[in-house]
C-alpha positions as CSV (number, residue, x, y, z in Angstrom):
1,M,16.8,-20.5,-22.0
2,N,18.5,-17.2,-23.0
3,F,16.9,-14.2,-21.8
4,F,15.9,-12.9,-25.0
5,D,15.6,-16.3,-26.6
6,Y,11.8,-15.8,-26.4
7,P,9.3,-16.2,-29.1
8,L,7.4,-12.7,-29.3
9,K,5.1,-13.1,-31.5
10,S,4.3,-15.4,-34.2
11,N,6.3,-14.0,-36.8
12,I,9.3,-12.3,-34.3
13,R,11.5,-13.8,-32.5
14,I,14.1,-11.8,-30.1
15,T,17.5,-14.1,-29.3
16,E,19.9,-12.6,-26.9
17,S,22.1,-10.8,-30.1
18,M,19.8,-10.4,-32.9
19,I,16.0,-9.7,-33.1
20,L,14.4,-12.2,-36.3
21,Y,11.8,-11.5,-38.4
22,K,11.0,-13.6,-42.0
23,G,14.8,-13.8,-42.8
24,Y,15.6,-10.3,-41.7
25,K,18.0,-9.8,-39.0
26,L,18.6,-7.3,-36.1
27,D,21.6,-7.1,-34.4
28,V,20.9,-6.0,-30.9
29,K,22.8,-6.0,-27.3
30,F,21.1,-6.1,-23.5
31,D,22.8,-5.8,-20.8
32,P,21.2,-7.7,-18.1
33,E,23.1,-5.7,-15.0
34,D,22.6,-2.6,-16.3
35,K,19.3,-3.0,-17.9
36,V,20.1,-1.3,-21.1
37,F,18.9,-2.8,-24.7
38,L,20.4,-1.3,-27.9
39,F,20.3,-1.7,-31.2
40,S,20.7,-0.2,-34.5
41,L,18.5,0.2,-38.0
42,D,20.4,0.6,-41.1
43,E,17.6,0.8,-42.8
44,T,14.4,1.6,-42.5
45,L,11.7,-1.3,-42.1
46,D,8.0,-0.8,-42.9
47,D,5.9,1.3,-40.1
48,Q,3.9,-1.3,-38.8
49,L,7.0,-4.3,-38.3
50,L,8.7,-1.7,-36.5
51,K,5.7,-0.6,-34.2
52,E,5.8,-4.5,-33.7
53,I,9.2,-4.5,-32.7
54,L,9.7,-1.8,-30.3
55,A,6.1,-2.9,-28.3
56,E,7.1,-6.3,-28.0
57,I,10.9,-5.2,-27.3
58,D,9.0,-3.0,-24.0
59,S,6.1,-5.5,-23.4
60,Y,9.1,-8.1,-22.6
61,L,11.1,-6.2,-20.8
62,K,8.4,-5.2,-18.6
63,T,7.6,-9.1,-18.0
64,K,11.4,-9.6,-17.1
65,I,12.6,-6.8,-15.4
66,A,10.7,-6.6,-11.7
67,D,11.7,-3.1,-11.1
68,K,10.7,-1.7,-14.7
69,K,13.9,0.6,-14.8
70,Y,15.0,-0.7,-17.8
71,K,16.7,1.3,-20.6
72,I,16.2,1.5,-24.5
73,L,18.5,3.2,-26.6
74,C,18.0,3.0,-30.7
75,L,20.2,4.3,-33.6
76,A,17.6,5.2,-35.8
77,P,16.7,6.8,-39.6
78,Q,15.4,10.3,-39.3
79,E,12.7,9.0,-41.5
80,Q,11.0,6.9,-39.0
81,L,11.6,9.1,-36.2
82,R,7.9,9.4,-35.6
83,I,6.9,6.1,-35.3
84,F,9.6,5.6,-32.4
85,A,7.7,9.4,-31.0
86,Q,4.3,7.6,-31.6
87,E,6.0,4.2,-29.0
88,G,6.7,6.4,-26.4
89,F,10.4,7.2,-27.4
90,V,12.3,10.5,-26.9
91,A,15.7,12.0,-27.9
92,G,17.5,14.4,-26.0
93,T,18.1,15.2,-22.6
94,L,15.9,14.8,-19.9
95,N,16.0,16.9,-16.8
96,R,17.5,14.8,-14.0
97,I,19.9,13.0,-16.4
98,M,21.9,14.4,-19.4
99,I,22.6,12.2,-22.0
100,C,26.0,13.0,-23.6
101,R,27.1,11.7,-26.9
102,K,30.1,11.9,-29.2
103,E,30.1,10.6,-33.0
104,K,33.3,8.3,-33.8
105,L,33.7,11.1,-36.9
106,N,34.6,13.1,-33.8
107,L,36.4,11.1,-31.8
108,C,39.2,12.5,-29.9
109,I,41.4,10.1,-27.8
110,F,43.7,11.8,-24.8
111,E,46.2,9.3,-24.0
112,P,48.3,10.8,-21.0
113,S,50.8,9.4,-19.5
114,I,50.5,8.5,-15.9
115,E,53.6,6.8,-14.3
116,G,53.0,3.9,-12.1
117,I,49.4,3.1,-13.1
118,Q,48.4,-0.5,-14.5
119,I,45.5,-1.0,-16.9
120,I,44.0,-4.5,-16.5
121,L,41.6,-5.4,-19.6
122,D,41.2,-8.7,-19.0
123,K,37.8,-10.0,-17.6
124,S,39.2,-13.0,-16.1
125,S,41.7,-11.2,-14.2
126,L,39.2,-8.2,-12.8
127,L,37.1,-11.4,-11.7
128,R,39.5,-12.3,-9.0
129,E,38.1,-12.1,-5.9
130,D,40.1,-9.3,-4.7
131,Y,39.3,-7.5,-7.5
132,Q,35.7,-7.8,-7.2
133,L,35.5,-6.5,-4.0
134,Q,37.6,-3.8,-4.3
135,I,35.5,-3.0,-7.5
136,L,32.5,-3.4,-5.0
137,A,33.8,-1.4,-2.0
138,L,35.0,1.7,-4.5
139,L,31.4,1.6,-6.4
140,K,29.3,1.3,-2.8
141,Q,31.3,4.3,-1.3
142,H,30.9,6.5,-3.6
143,A,28.4,5.7,-6.5
144,Y,24.9,6.5,-5.3
145,W,23.6,3.8,-8.0
146,A,25.5,1.2,-6.6
147,A,24.7,1.5,-2.7
148,E,23.1,-1.7,-2.4
149,W,25.2,-3.6,-5.0
150,E,26.6,-7.2,-3.6
151,R,29.7,-9.0,-5.4
152,N,27.2,-10.7,-7.8
153,N,26.2,-6.9,-9.4
154,V,29.8,-6.7,-10.3
155,T,30.8,-10.0,-11.3
156,G,27.5,-9.6,-13.9
157,R,28.2,-6.2,-15.1
158,I,32.0,-8.0,-15.8
159,D,30.6,-10.8,-17.4
160,S,28.2,-8.9,-19.8
161,A,30.4,-5.5,-20.8
162,S,31.9,-5.2,-24.0
163,V,34.4,-3.5,-23.1
164,C,35.7,-3.5,-19.5
165,I,39.0,-1.7,-17.4
166,A,40.4,-1.1,-14.3
167,L,43.1,1.3,-13.5
168,I,45.6,-0.2,-10.5
169,D,47.9,1.7,-8.2
170,N,50.2,-0.9,-6.3
171,E,47.6,-4.1,-6.1
172,K,44.6,-1.2,-5.3
173,I,41.9,-0.2,-7.9
174,I,41.8,3.2,-7.9
175,G,39.4,3.6,-11.1
176,F,37.0,1.1,-13.5
177,A,34.3,1.3,-16.0
178,R,32.4,-0.5,-18.5
179,L,31.0,-0.4,-21.7
180,I,28.2,-2.1,-23.9
181,T,27.5,-2.2,-27.7
182,D,25.9,-3.8,-30.6
183,K,28.5,-2.5,-32.9
184,K,26.8,0.3,-34.3
185,I,25.9,2.5,-30.7
186,A,27.6,2.4,-27.3
187,Y,26.5,2.7,-23.9
188,I,29.4,3.8,-21.0
189,S,28.2,2.7,-17.7
190,D,29.7,2.3,-14.0
191,V,32.4,5.2,-14.2
192,I,33.9,5.6,-10.9
193,I,37.4,6.8,-9.4
194,D,38.9,6.9,-6.2
195,P,38.6,10.7,-4.3
196,N,42.0,10.2,-3.3
197,Y,43.2,10.2,-6.9
198,R,40.6,12.8,-9.0
199,G,42.3,16.0,-9.5
200,K,45.0,14.2,-11.2
201,K,43.7,14.0,-14.6
202,I,43.5,9.9,-13.7
203,G,39.3,10.1,-15.1
204,T,40.9,11.3,-18.4
205,Y,43.2,8.5,-18.6
206,L,40.7,6.4,-17.7
207,M,37.9,7.4,-20.2
208,S,41.0,7.8,-23.1
209,K,41.9,4.1,-22.8
210,L,38.4,2.6,-22.8
211,L,37.5,5.0,-25.9
212,K,40.7,3.8,-27.8
213,I,40.4,0.4,-26.8
214,A,36.4,0.3,-28.1
215,S,37.1,2.2,-31.0
216,D,40.0,-0.5,-31.9
217,L,37.5,-3.8,-31.1
218,Y,34.5,-2.3,-32.4
219,P,35.6,0.1,-35.4
220,N,31.9,0.2,-37.1
221,V,30.6,2.0,-33.6
222,E,28.8,5.5,-34.6
223,H,28.0,6.7,-31.2
224,Y,29.1,6.6,-28.0
225,T,26.5,7.3,-25.9
226,V,26.8,8.2,-21.7
227,M,24.1,9.4,-19.2
228,V,25.4,11.8,-16.4
229,A,22.5,11.8,-13.2
230,S,22.3,15.0,-11.4
231,Q,24.7,14.2,-8.2
232,G,28.0,15.0,-9.0
233,R,27.1,16.5,-12.7
234,E,29.4,19.2,-13.1
235,V,32.3,17.0,-12.6
236,A,31.1,14.2,-14.4
237,L,30.1,16.7,-17.5
238,A,33.8,18.8,-17.6
239,L,35.2,15.3,-18.1
240,Y,33.2,14.2,-21.0
241,N,33.1,17.7,-22.9
242,K,37.0,17.1,-22.8
243,L,37.2,13.8,-24.3
244,G,34.5,15.4,-27.3
245,F,31.0,14.5,-25.7
246,A,28.2,16.8,-26.3
247,V,24.9,17.0,-24.5
248,D,22.8,15.6,-26.6
249,S,20.0,17.9,-27.9
250,L,16.5,17.7,-30.5
251,E,18.3,20.7,-32.2
252,N,20.6,18.1,-33.6
253,I,19.2,17.5,-36.9
254,E,21.7,14.4,-38.4
255,S,20.6,11.8,-41.0
256,Q,20.4,9.4,-38.0
257,K,19.4,10.0,-34.2
258,I,19.3,8.7,-30.9
259,C,15.8,8.0,-29.5
260,Y,15.9,6.4,-25.7
261,K,12.7,5.2,-23.7
262,F,12.5,4.1,-20.3
263,G,11.0,1.5,-18.8
264,L,9.8,3.7,-15.5
265,P,9.4,7.2,-16.7
266,F,10.0,9.6,-14.2
267,P,7.7,13.1,-14.3
268,E,10.1,15.0,-17.3
269,L,9.8,11.8,-19.7
270,E,6.0,13.0,-20.9
271,K,7.2,16.6,-21.8
272,S,10.1,15.4,-23.2
273,R,8.4,12.8,-25.7
274,E,6.0,16.0,-26.8
275,D,8.9,18.0,-26.9
276,F,9.9,15.3,-29.5
277,L,6.8,15.0,-31.6
278,R,6.8,19.1,-32.1
279,Y,10.3,18.2,-33.7
280,I,9.3,16.0,-35.9
281,D,6.4,18.1,-37.0
282,S,9.0,20.6,-37.4
283,I,11.3,19.2,-39.4
284,K,8.8,16.7,-41.6
285,L,8.4,18.5,-44.6
286,K,12.2,18.6,-44.8
287,V,13.0,15.2,-44.4
288,G,9.9,14.0,-46.5
289,L,7.7,12.6,-43.0
290,S,4.2,11.6,-43.5
C-alpha cells in the first residue's frame, strides 16, 4: 500500500498523487521525507466537501507522522479562505518561520557563469554512495535541521524530489537543493552551500538553476514557496529577495492565496490564525464571502 493509498471517508479516497471524490480528481504531492503535503484548488468546491477533505488530510497525517511535524500547503481560491481558516490554516508569515513566495509571472532568473562548477541533476547520479555521503556530511555539519540525519534521509529526499540539484567542484559537493511540486505550487527545501564557497555567488547560481529547471519542467507552477527559519535568516532572505521572492503577508490580496497548516503548531500559530480570520472578515464584502 502506498503512503496515501488509504480510504478516508466512504466517498473520499487519497492516493499518493490525487484525492478522488465521486469522479472529482484533485492532484496532490506528498514528500514523506520533508513531511510536506501540497495541493491546489483549480475551482471552488462545496464548502462541506472541502471541510471533509481538509479534516481527513489532517487526521490521516496525524496517524502516519509520529512526531506530528508535517506541513500542509494549499493554493486556494480566495472565496474559500474562510473554510481554510476554520480548519486551522493561516496565511502569511509566523514569527519563527518566514514564508517567502514568488509568482511565476515575476519569475526572475539569474544565470551567472561560474567557471569549473559542475551541475548534477540526474537522480541516479546523486544516489551514488560517495555523493550521498558528501551531501549528508554537508547538511549534518551546516544545517541545524539535519543534525540527526542518516544516509537514508538523503536517499529519501533525492528519491521524492520533483527536481534535485547539486553543485560539484573537483568531485566535491559544494551545494545542494531540492524542490517538490503538485505542478501548481512548488516547495523548495534542503538548500545548503558549503561555507567555504559562500560569498562567491554560488547560492545565487544554485537557486537560479533550480528555478530555471523547475519552470521548464513544470510550466504551470504558479507559486514557488520556501520557509526560512530564524537561524541564518538575514543571509537567506537576501538571497531569496535577489531572486524575486517576497515575504508572504496577509496584506497581499490576490485571486488565489497560499494557506499553510502545521501538524505540530508552535505558539505563534493560533495568533496567526486569528489574524487570518480578521483579515478575511475585513475583505469578505469585497470578494463576496458570506
